[in-house]
C-alpha angles and dihedrals in degrees: 000000000000120000134193119237142169122229106243100176135006128182112198096189093050097040098229142083145155135274124201112219112234101185107108091201092060125094086227094058112149093002124128108233126194119250127186121203091244088068095056115100113216131163125236114006101297124156105274113234141130128217125227108254093025115134117226142175115238145169123220125232122194118196114171107314094336122099116196138175115243134179092026112183141146116300112292091354096310126132126285118235090255090061095058111130099215106028142055117202132217129186132203134191114261092215117118108233090214093056101105093177094062110094092200094053117112114265113254114226117221119222124213122219116241105264099184113139126198 
């Protein structure tokens, strides 16, 4: 049974991420499930990736105590964003680097002036 999900996190360098199941009728509703790049179906030798916020169709595989997404594709058999013929997509964090109250903001590194004296 195919479910609809939304990519919540994706790590390109590691080749895996998590998809939050959106189908209210599913026992996995609102859970983040693991997905590996080998379980993503794309056409024609494109770089396999997912984008946070992208909606996908998926099946769920349970082996032992592990629940994984398999047969991940565009919604209802459509194309994923990475398969678009004309465009390449990039994404950036919305966090403001200068927002010190935001716990998810990147940590700013302080630089020290060179204090060597002759």
